[in-house]
All heavy atoms as a GROMACS GRO file, in nm:
protein
  407
    1MET      N    1  10.242   8.837   9.353
    1MET     CA    2  10.164   8.952   9.396
    1MET      C    3  10.135   9.037   9.272
    1MET      O    4  10.226   9.073   9.200
    1MET     CB    5  10.243   9.032   9.499
    1MET     CG    6  10.174   9.155   9.547
    1MET     SD    7  10.266   9.253   9.669
    1MET     CE    8  10.257   9.151   9.813
    2ASN      N    9  10.008   9.069   9.251
    2ASN     CA   10   9.974   9.152   9.135
    2ASN      C   11   9.985   9.300   9.171
    2ASN      O   12  10.009   9.337   9.285
    2ASN     CB   13   9.837   9.116   9.077
    2ASN     CG   14   9.724   9.152   9.168
    2ASN    OD1   15   9.729   9.251   9.240
    2ASN    ND2   16   9.617   9.075   9.166
    3THR      N   17   9.966   9.385   9.071
    3THR     CA   18   9.984   9.528   9.088
    3THR      C   19   9.891   9.586   9.193
    3THR      O   20   9.933   9.665   9.278
    3THR     CB   21   9.962   9.601   8.954
    3THR    OG1   22  10.051   9.545   8.857
    3THR    CG2   23   9.986   9.749   8.965
    4ILE      N   24   9.765   9.546   9.191
    4ILE     CA   25   9.669   9.600   9.288
    4ILE      C   26   9.708   9.559   9.430
    4ILE      O   27   9.703   9.641   9.522
    4ILE     CB   28   9.525   9.556   9.254
    4ILE    CG1   29   9.480   9.627   9.126
    4ILE    CG2   30   9.429   9.586   9.369
    4ILE    CD1   31   9.341   9.592   9.079
    5GLN      N   32   9.747   9.436   9.449
    5GLN     CA   33   9.790   9.391   9.582
    5GLN      C   34   9.912   9.470   9.630
    5GLN      O   35   9.920   9.508   9.747
    5GLN     CB   36   9.821   9.242   9.581
    5GLN     CG   37   9.700   9.154   9.566
    5GLN     CD   38   9.738   9.008   9.542
    5GLN    OE1   39   9.844   8.979   9.486
    5GLN    NE2   40   9.651   8.918   9.584
    6TYR      N   41  10.006   9.493   9.539
    6TYR     CA   42  10.126   9.568   9.572
    6TYR      C   43  10.092   9.711   9.615
    6TYR      O   44  10.140   9.759   9.717
    6TYR     CB   45  10.222   9.568   9.453
    6TYR     CG   46  10.345   9.652   9.474
    6TYR    CD1   47  10.447   9.607   9.558
    6TYR    CD2   48  10.361   9.774   9.410
    6TYR    CE1   49  10.560   9.684   9.579
    6TYR    CE2   50  10.474   9.850   9.430
    6TYR     CZ   51  10.574   9.805   9.514
    6TYR     OH   52  10.686   9.882   9.534
    7LEU      N   53  10.007   9.777   9.538
    7LEU     CA   54   9.967   9.914   9.570
    7LEU      C   55   9.889   9.920   9.700
    7LEU      O   56   9.908  10.011   9.782
    7LEU     CB   57   9.886   9.973   9.456
    7LEU     CG   58   9.961   9.997   9.324
    7LEU    CD1   59   9.863  10.034   9.214
    7LEU    CD2   60  10.068  10.102   9.340
    8GLU      N   61   9.801   9.822   9.723
    8GLU     CA   62   9.725   9.815   9.848
    8GLU      C   63   9.819   9.799   9.967
    8GLU      O   64   9.801   9.862  10.071
    8GLU     CB   65   9.626   9.700   9.842
    8GLU     CG   66   9.543   9.683   9.967
    8GLU     CD   67   9.451   9.801   9.996
    8GLU    OE1   68   9.393   9.856   9.903
    8GLU    OE2   69   9.439   9.837  10.115
    9ASP      N   70   9.919   9.715   9.951
    9ASP     CA   71  10.018   9.694  10.058
    9ASP      C   72  10.094   9.822  10.087
    9ASP      O   73  10.113   9.858  10.203
    9ASP     CB   74  10.114   9.582  10.017
    9ASP     CG   75  10.212   9.549  10.128
    9ASP    OD1   76  10.166   9.518  10.240
    9ASP    OD2   77  10.335   9.553  10.102
   10GLN      N   78  10.136   9.894   9.983
   10GLN     CA   79  10.207  10.021  10.004
   10GLN      C   80  10.119  10.122  10.076
   10GLN      O   81  10.165  10.191  10.168
   10GLN     CB   82  10.251  10.079   9.869
   10GLN     CG   83  10.372  10.012   9.812
   10GLN     CD   84  10.426  10.091   9.694
   10GLN    OE1   85  10.351  10.152   9.619
   10GLN    NE2   86  10.557  10.089   9.679
   11ALA      N   87   9.994  10.134  10.034
   11ALA     CA   88   9.902  10.230  10.096
   11ALA      C   89   9.880  10.195  10.243
   11ALA      O   90   9.884  10.282  10.330
   11ALA     CB   91   9.769  10.232  10.022
   12ALA      N   92   9.857  10.068  10.271
   12ALA     CA   93   9.833  10.025  10.409
   12ALA      C   94   9.955  10.050  10.497
   12ALA      O   95   9.943  10.095  10.612
   12ALA     CB   96   9.794   9.878  10.412
   13ARG      N   97  10.072  10.023  10.445
   13ARG     CA   98  10.195  10.046  10.522
   13ARG      C   99  10.212  10.194  10.553
   13ARG      O  100  10.248  10.231  10.665
   13ARG     CB  101  10.317   9.998  10.445
   13ARG     CG  102  10.332   9.850  10.443
   13ARG     CD  103  10.455   9.810  10.365
   13ARG     NE  104  10.463   9.666  10.350
   13ARG     CZ  105  10.575   9.601  10.337
   13ARG    NH1  106  10.690   9.665  10.332
   13ARG    NH2  107  10.575   9.470  10.325
   14ALA      N  108  10.188  10.280  10.455
   14ALA     CA  109  10.201  10.424  10.477
   14ALA      C  110  10.101  10.472  10.582
   14ALA      O  111  10.135  10.553  10.669
   14ALA     CB  112  10.181  10.498  10.345
   15GLU      N  113   9.978  10.421  10.576
   15GLU     CA  114   9.877  10.460  10.674
   15GLU      C  115   9.913  10.411  10.814
   15GLU      O  116   9.895  10.485  10.912
   15GLU     CB  117   9.740  10.406  10.631
   15GLU     CG  118   9.688  10.477  10.509
   15GLU     CD  119   9.574  10.406  10.440
   15GLU    OE1  120   9.549  10.286  10.467
   15GLU    OE2  121   9.509  10.469  10.355
   16ARG      N  122   9.964  10.291  10.825
   16ARG     CA  123  10.007  10.240  10.957
   16ARG      C  124  10.121  10.324  11.013
   16ARG      O  125  10.121  10.359  11.131
   16ARG     CB  126  10.050  10.094  10.948
   16ARG     CG  127   9.935   9.996  10.941
   16ARG     CD  128   9.980   9.853  10.965
   16ARG     NE  129  10.089   9.811  10.878
   16ARG     CZ  130  10.075   9.753  10.759
   16ARG    NH1  131   9.954   9.732  10.710
   16ARG    NH2  132  10.180   9.717  10.688
   17LEU      N  133  10.217  10.356  10.929
   17LEU     CA  134  10.331  10.436  10.973
   17LEU      C  135  10.285  10.575  11.016
   17LEU      O  136  10.333  10.628  11.117
   17LEU     CB  137  10.435  10.446  10.862
   17LEU     CG  138  10.564  10.519  10.894
   17LEU    CD1  139  10.634  10.458  11.015
   17LEU    CD2  140  10.657  10.517  10.774
   18ALA      N  141  10.192  10.633  10.943
   18ALA     CA  142  10.143  10.767  10.977
   18ALA      C  143  10.079  10.770  11.116
   18ALA      O  144  10.083  10.872  11.183
   18ALA     CB  145  10.042  10.814  10.872
   19LYS      N  146  10.022  10.658  11.159
   19LYS     CA  147   9.960  10.652  11.292
   19LYS      C  148  10.063  10.644  11.404
   19LYS      O  149  10.033  10.676  11.518
   19LYS     CB  150   9.868  10.530  11.302
   19LYS     CG  151   9.744  10.541  11.217
   19LYS     CD  152   9.660  10.417  11.229
   19LYS     CE  153   9.538  10.423  11.139
   19LYS     NZ  154   9.460  10.299  11.144
   20ARG      N  155  10.186  10.604  11.371
   20ARG     CA  156  10.286  10.580  11.474
   20ARG      C  157  10.382  10.696  11.495
   20ARG      O  158  10.458  10.695  11.591
   20ARG     CB  159  10.367  10.455  11.439
   20ARG     CG  160  10.278  10.333  11.422
   20ARG     CD  161  10.358  10.214  11.388
   20ARG     NE  162  10.376  10.140  11.513
   20ARG     CZ  163  10.468  10.048  11.533
   20ARG    NH1  164  10.551  10.017  11.438
   20ARG    NH2  165  10.475   9.986  11.648
   21ILE      N  166  10.381  10.795  11.407
   21ILE     CA  167  10.476  10.905  11.418
   21ILE      C  168  10.405  11.032  11.460
   21ILE      O  169  10.282  11.040  11.458
   21ILE     CB  170  10.552  10.926  11.286
   21ILE    CG1  171  10.457  10.958  11.172
   21ILE    CG2  172  10.637  10.806  11.251
   21ILE    CD1  173  10.525  10.992  11.043
   22THR      N  174  10.484  11.133  11.496
   22THR     CA  175  10.425  11.257  11.547
   22THR      C  176  10.454  11.378  11.460
   22THR      O  177  10.395  11.484  11.481
   22THR     CB  178  10.475  11.287  11.690
   22THR    OG1  179  10.618  11.294  11.688
   22THR    CG2  180  10.430  11.178  11.787
   23ASP      N  181  10.543  11.365  11.363
   23ASP     CA  182  10.578  11.477  11.277
   23ASP      C  183  10.466  11.504  11.177
   23ASP      O  184  10.435  11.419  11.092
   23ASP     CB  185  10.710  11.446  11.204
   23ASP     CG  186  10.749  11.556  11.108
   23ASP    OD1  187  10.758  11.672  11.153
   23ASP    OD2  188  10.769  11.525  10.988
   24ALA      N  189  10.405  11.620  11.186
   24ALA     CA  190  10.287  11.652  11.104
   24ALA      C  191  10.317  11.650  10.955
   24ALA      O  192  10.236  11.600  10.876
   24ALA     CB  193  10.232  11.789  11.145
   25LEU      N  194  10.430  11.703  10.914
   25LEU     CA  195  10.463  11.706  10.772
   25LEU      C  196  10.480  11.564  10.716
   25LEU      O  197  10.430  11.532  10.607
   25LEU     CB  198  10.591  11.786  10.747
   25LEU     CG  199  10.636  11.798  10.601
   25LEU    CD1  200  10.527  11.861  10.516
   25LEU    CD2  201  10.765  11.878  10.592
   26THR      N  202  10.546  11.479  10.792
   26THR     CA  203  10.565  11.341  10.748
   26THR      C  204  10.433  11.267  10.742
   26THR      O  205  10.407  11.192  10.647
   26THR     CB  206  10.664  11.267  10.841
   26THR    OG1  207  10.787  11.341  10.844
   26THR    CG2  208  10.692  11.126  10.792
   27ILE      N  209  10.347  11.289  10.839
   27ILE     CA  210  10.214  11.228  10.838
   27ILE      C  211  10.138  11.272  10.714
   27ILE      O  212  10.078  11.190  10.644
   27ILE     CB  213  10.135  11.265  10.966
   27ILE    CG1  214  10.197  11.199  11.088
   27ILE    CG2  215   9.987  11.226  10.952
   27ILE    CD1  216  10.142  11.249  11.220
   28GLU      N  217  10.142  11.401  10.684
   28GLU     CA  218  10.072  11.453  10.567
   28GLU      C  219  10.125  11.388  10.439
   28GLU      O  220  10.047  11.348  10.352
   28GLU     CB  221  10.092  11.605  10.560
   28GLU     CG  222  10.024  11.670  10.442
   28GLU     CD  223  10.052  11.821  10.436
   28GLU    OE1  224  10.073  11.882  10.543
   28GLU    OE2  225  10.052  11.874  10.324
   29ARG      N  226  10.255  11.375  10.428
   29ARG     CA  227  10.314  11.315  10.308
   29ARG      C  228  10.280  11.167  10.296
   29ARG      O  229  10.254  11.118  10.186
   29ARG     CB  230  10.465  11.335  10.309
   29ARG     CG  231  10.505  11.478  10.282
   29ARG     CD  232  10.653  11.497  10.283
   29ARG     NE  233  10.686  11.635  10.253
   29ARG     CZ  234  10.808  11.685  10.264
   29ARG    NH1  235  10.908  11.609  10.303
   29ARG    NH2  236  10.830  11.811  10.234
   30LEU      N  237  10.283  11.096  10.408
   30LEU     CA  238  10.248  10.954  10.405
   30LEU      C  239  10.103  10.932  10.363
   30LEU      O  240  10.073  10.844  10.282
   30LEU     CB  241  10.274  10.889  10.542
   30LEU     CG  242  10.419  10.860  10.575
   30LEU    CD1  243  10.434  10.828  10.723
   30LEU    CD2  244  10.474  10.747  10.490
   31LEU      N  245  10.014  11.012  10.420
   31LEU     CA  246   9.872  10.998  10.385
   31LEU      C  247   9.846  11.039  10.240
   31LEU      O  248   9.762  10.980  10.173
   31LEU     CB  249   9.786  11.078  10.482
   31LEU     CG  250   9.788  11.026  10.626
   31LEU    CD1  251   9.704  11.116  10.717
   31LEU    CD2  252   9.741  10.882  10.634
   32SER      N  253   9.920  11.137  10.192
   32SER     CA  254   9.909  11.176  10.053
   32SER      C  255   9.956  11.063   9.962
   32SER      O  256   9.891  11.030   9.862
   32SER     CB  257   9.993  11.302  10.028
   32SER     OG  258   9.992  11.335   9.892
   33PHE      N  259  10.067  11.001   9.998
   33PHE     CA  260  10.119  10.886   9.923
   33PHE      C  261  10.017  10.773   9.921
   33PHE      O  262   9.989  10.715   9.817
   33PHE     CB  263  10.250  10.839   9.988
   33PHE     CG  264  10.306  10.715   9.926
   33PHE    CD1  265  10.381  10.721   9.810
   33PHE    CD2  266  10.286  10.592   9.986
   33PHE    CE1  267  10.434  10.606   9.753
   33PHE    CE2  268  10.338  10.477   9.931
   33PHE     CZ  269  10.412  10.484   9.814
   34ALA      N  270   9.959  10.744  10.036
   34ALA     CA  271   9.859  10.638  10.046
   34ALA      C  272   9.738  10.670   9.957
   34ALA      O  273   9.686  10.583   9.887
   34ALA     CB  274   9.814  10.619  10.191
   35GLY      N  275   9.697  10.795   9.957
   35GLY     CA  276   9.585  10.836   9.873
   35GLY      C  277   9.615  10.819   9.725
   35GLY      O  278   9.530  10.775   9.647
   36GLU      N  279   9.738  10.852   9.686
   36GLU     CA  280   9.778  10.835   9.546
   36GLU      C  281   9.774  10.688   9.507
   36GLU      O  282   9.730  10.653   9.397
   36GLU     CB  283   9.919  10.890   9.524
   36GLU     CG  284   9.928  11.041   9.532
   36GLU     CD  285  10.071  11.091   9.535
   36GLU    OE1  286  10.164  11.012   9.509
   36GLU    OE2  287  10.090  11.210   9.562
   37ARG      N  288   9.824  10.601   9.595
   37ARG     CA  289   9.821  10.458   9.565
   37ARG      C  290   9.678  10.408   9.551
   37ARG      O  291   9.646  10.330   9.464
   37ARG     CB  292   9.891  10.377   9.675
   37ARG     CG  293  10.038  10.408   9.697
   37ARG     CD  294  10.133  10.374   9.583
   37ARG     NE  295  10.131  10.462   9.470
   37ARG     CZ  296  10.195  10.581   9.460
   37ARG    NH1  297  10.265  10.626   9.560
   37ARG    NH2  298  10.190  10.654   9.352
   38ARG      N  299   9.588  10.455   9.638
   38ARG     CA  300   9.448  10.412   9.633
   38ARG      C  301   9.380  10.461   9.505
   38ARG      O  302   9.298  10.391   9.446
   38ARG     CB  303   9.373  10.458   9.757
   38ARG     CG  304   9.431  10.392   9.883
   38ARG     CD  305   9.332  10.378   9.992
   38ARG     NE  306   9.393  10.322  10.112
   38ARG     CZ  307   9.411  10.191  10.132
   38ARG    NH1  308   9.374  10.105  10.041
   38ARG    NH2  309   9.466  10.147  10.244
   39ARG      N  310   9.415  10.582   9.459
   39ARG     CA  311   9.361  10.632   9.332
   39ARG      C  312   9.412  10.547   9.215
   39ARG      O  313   9.337  10.517   9.122
   39ARG     CB  314   9.397  10.779   9.312
   39ARG     CG  315   9.307  10.873   9.393
   39ARG     CD  316   9.330  11.019   9.361
   39ARG     NE  317   9.459  11.069   9.406
   39ARG     CZ  318   9.488  11.102   9.532
   39ARG    NH1  319   9.396  11.089   9.626
   39ARG    NH2  320   9.607  11.147   9.564
   40GLU      N  321   9.539  10.506   9.223
   40GLU     CA  322   9.593  10.418   9.119
   40GLU      C  323   9.516  10.286   9.116
   40GLU      O  324   9.484  10.234   9.009
   40GLU     CB  325   9.741  10.387   9.146
   40GLU     CG  326   9.836  10.491   9.095
   40GLU     CD  327   9.979  10.444   9.110
   40GLU    OE1  328  10.023  10.357   9.032
   40GLU    OE2  329  10.047  10.495   9.202
   41ILE      N  330   9.486  10.232   9.233
   41ILE     CA  331   9.410  10.107   9.242
   41ILE      C  332   9.274  10.125   9.177
   41ILE      O  333   9.230  10.040   9.100
   41ILE     CB  334   9.394  10.063   9.390
   41ILE    CG1  335   9.530  10.020   9.446
   41ILE    CG2  336   9.291   9.951   9.404
   41ILE    CD1  337   9.532  10.003   9.597
   42GLU      N  338   9.206  10.235   9.206
   42GLU     CA  339   9.075  10.261   9.147
   42GLU      C  340   9.083  10.270   8.995
   42GLU      O  341   8.998  10.216   8.926
   42GLU     CB  342   9.016  10.390   9.204
   42GLU     CG  343   8.972  10.378   9.348
   42GLU     CD  344   8.922  10.510   9.404
   42GLU    OE1  345   8.905  10.607   9.328
   42GLU    OE2  346   8.902  10.517   9.526
   43MET      N  347   9.188  10.335   8.944
   43MET     CA  348   9.204  10.347   8.799
   43MET      C  349   9.226  10.210   8.736
   43MET      O  350   9.164  10.177   8.635
   43MET     CB  351   9.322  10.439   8.766
   43MET     CG  352   9.291  10.585   8.788
   43MET     SD  353   9.428  10.698   8.755
   43MET     CE  354   9.511  10.625   8.618
   44ILE      N  355   9.313  10.130   8.796
   44ILE     CA  356   9.343   9.996   8.742
   44ILE      C  357   9.219   9.909   8.749
   44ILE      O  358   9.185   9.839   8.654
   44ILE     CB  359   9.460   9.933   8.818
   44ILE    CG1  360   9.590  10.010   8.787
   44ILE    CG2  361   9.475   9.785   8.781
   44ILE    CD1  362   9.706   9.971   8.876
   45ALA      N  363   9.151   9.912   8.863
   45ALA     CA  364   9.030   9.830   8.880
   45ALA      C  365   8.922   9.873   8.780
   45ALA      O  366   8.851   9.788   8.725
   45ALA     CB  367   8.978   9.840   9.023
   46GLY      N  368   8.912  10.001   8.753
   46GLY     CA  369   8.814  10.051   8.657
   46GLY      C  370   8.845  10.004   8.516
   46GLY      O  371   8.754   9.968   8.440
   47LYS      N  372   8.972  10.001   8.480
   47LYS     CA  373   9.011   9.954   8.347
   47LYS      C  374   8.983   9.805   8.331
   47LYS      O  375   8.945   9.761   8.224
   47LYS     CB  376   9.160   9.979   8.325
   47LYS     CG  377   9.195  10.124   8.304
   47LYS     CD  378   9.344  10.142   8.283
   47LYS     CE  379   9.380  10.289   8.274
   47LYS     NZ  380   9.526  10.308   8.263
   48ARG      N  381   9.001   9.730   8.437
   48ARG     CA  382   8.977   9.585   8.430
   48ARG      C  383   8.829   9.553   8.415
   48ARG      O  384   8.791   9.455   8.356
   48ARG     CB  385   9.034   9.515   8.553
   48ARG     CG  386   9.184   9.511   8.554
   48ARG     CD  387   9.239   9.428   8.666
   48ARG     NE  388   9.384   9.429   8.661
   48ARG     CZ  389   9.460   9.379   8.754
   48ARG    NH1  390   9.406   9.322   8.860
   48ARG    NH2  391   9.591   9.382   8.744
   49ARG      N  392   8.744   9.639   8.474
   49ARG     CA  393   8.599   9.616   8.466
   49ARG      C  394   8.545   9.651   8.328
   49ARG      O  395   8.448   9.594   8.283
   49ARG     CB  396   8.526   9.700   8.570
   49ARG     CG  397   8.530   9.637   8.708
   49ARG     CD  398   8.440   9.715   8.801
   49ARG     NE  399   8.519   9.748   8.919
   49ARG     CZ  400   8.534   9.869   8.969
   49ARG    NH1  401   8.472   9.971   8.916
   49ARG    NH2  402   8.608   9.890   9.074
   50ALA      N  403   8.608   9.748   8.264
   50ALA     CA  404   8.558   9.796   8.134
   50ALA      C  405   8.581   9.697   8.021
   50ALA      O  406   8.643   9.602   8.023
   50ALA     CB  407   8.627   9.927   8.100
   0.00000   0.00000   0.00000
């Protein structure tokens, strides 16, 4: 598994978990974590294209 696949998996897991829970603070933190992972993916993908 490469870095992008790993980060994508982490983001997807956090988003799935956020849909299953009811605590607003935890949902916010999970979605924030997922967003950070997706930004990392964009940065890595951008470096590979350059």
